[in-house]
Every structure is written in C-alpha cells, then in structure tokens.
N, C-alpha and C positions, 0 to 999 in steps of 0.2 A: 642583492635582492633579499628581502625578508622572507624567511621560510614560515609558512603558516603552521600553527599548532595542529596536532593530530586530529583533535575534535573538529577543526574547521575543514581539514582535508576529507575526513569521513563524511562530514555534512555535505560537502560538494558531491561526493560520490553518490550518496543517497538522493540528493536533490536531482541529479541527472537521471538516475535510474527511475525514480518515481515520476519525474517529468516525462520520461519515455512511455511509461505505463499510461499516464494520463493522456499524453498525445495520441497514443494508439487507440485508447478508449474514445477519444473525441472524434478522430478522423475515420474510424471504421464504425459505421452506424450499426446498430444491433442486428440488422438483417443482412449485413454484408461482411461478417467476420470471416477472414480467410483461413483461420486455424480451427480445425475440428477437434473435438475431445478424443484423445487417443483411447481412453478406457471405454467410452461409449462405442467407438468404432469397432473395438475388438470383443467387447462383451455384450453389447446391446443394452447395457444398463447405464443409468445416469450415475456419475460419481459424485461425491460430496461437493465438488467445486463446479459441476456442470452449471452453466449459465452465468458464471462470473464475468466473462468478457462482455457478454450482452448487457448484464446488469451494470457493469462499470460504464459502458457506453451510454446507457440511459442516465446514470448519475452525472456523467460529464456533460450531458445535455440538459441537466437540471430536471429530469423526469424521474423523481425518486420513487414514486409509487410503482411505476412500470418496472423499474430496476429491481425492486424488492420482490416482484412476482417471479422473476427468473430464478433467484436463489436468495432466500431471506438471510442466509449467513454472509452474503456479500456486502451487506450494508455495514457491518462492523469492520470488515476489512477495508472498505472504502474510507470510512471515518478515520481509521488508523493511518492509512496512507495520506489522507488530506492533512491530518494533524502533523504527521512527520514532515510533509512538504513545507508547511508553514513554519514548523520548528527549525528546519534546516535553513530556511530563508532568514529567520531571526538570528541564528548563530552566525551565519556568513555575514549578514549585514552588520552585526555588532563588531566583528573583527575588521570588516572593510572600513568602517567609519572611525573606529577607535584605535586600531592596530594593537589592541590588547587582548590577551587571552581571557576567556571566561574564568571566573573564580572557580577553584576546584569544587566547592560545594555545588555550584550551578551545573558543572559538567556531570558530577555524580547524580544530581537530581534529574538531569536530562536522560542519563543512562537508565536510571530506575524507572522513570515515567515511560520511556520508550519500551523497555522490556515488559513492564506491566501492561502497557497498551497492546503490545504484540501478543502476549499471552491471552488477554481478554478477547482479542480479535480472532486468534487462530486456534485456541483450544477447542471451541465448539466444532470446528472443522475436523480436528484430530479425533475427537470423541465420535463424531459421525463416521469418520473413516474407519475407526476400529469396530464400530458396530456394523458397518457395511461389509467388512471382511468376514464376519461371522456367518 
C-alpha cells in the first residue's frame, strides 16, 4: 500500500476537522446552539468570539448578512475555513488522481498562503481580546 505524503495526510486531518465545524454549523440552527459561551456565563460580558457559532450557522445556510450581525469578525474566519476546506480538497484530489506528490514550491506556497490567511483572519480577534483584557 502506498503511503500518502505528509501534506496529504495533514490535508485529510484539516478537511475532516473543518468538515465537522461546517456540519455542526449547518445542523445546529442559530437559535438552537447547545454550547453557551463560557466567558459570558462567568463574567456576564461578551467575549471577542461571542456569536461565532450562530454566525457560522447563518453562513452555512447562506444568510451572510444575518451572520455578520452576530459578530463581524466571524466573516473573515469563515472565509479562511472555507478557503482551507476547498484547498484541502484540491490537495487530496491531486494526490488521489495522480498518485504524485505536489511539487515542493506548491507545498511551500500552500503553507505560506495558509499561514497568511490564518493571520489575517485571527489577528483582529487577538487584538480585540487584548483590548478586552484591559
């Protein structure tokens, strides 16, 4: 049996994790989320990620305007995950159909694009968290 390259194995792991997030978002409608915000329960204040689950649910149901109302920062994170989901499908499909590794420059480009997208999506949340703690 042919062992998949590391970038394909990692892509499978991310595809499954992101798929679980999207599945959760789709099947739990915004008004029926079973998980409450730990910070809001204990402090009574909204945290920087309050509303993400409900926003993702709206996005999964293609109601983007409603989702952005719950937490404007969630849109960038959702776009990041959607891009990663599609990217992981492309990487896995390439390997499944060709049985060839991606060229090293493509793997490096994937890593750089993924890290850059992660920073663009999550740095605003980090900055808001830091200002929230003050």
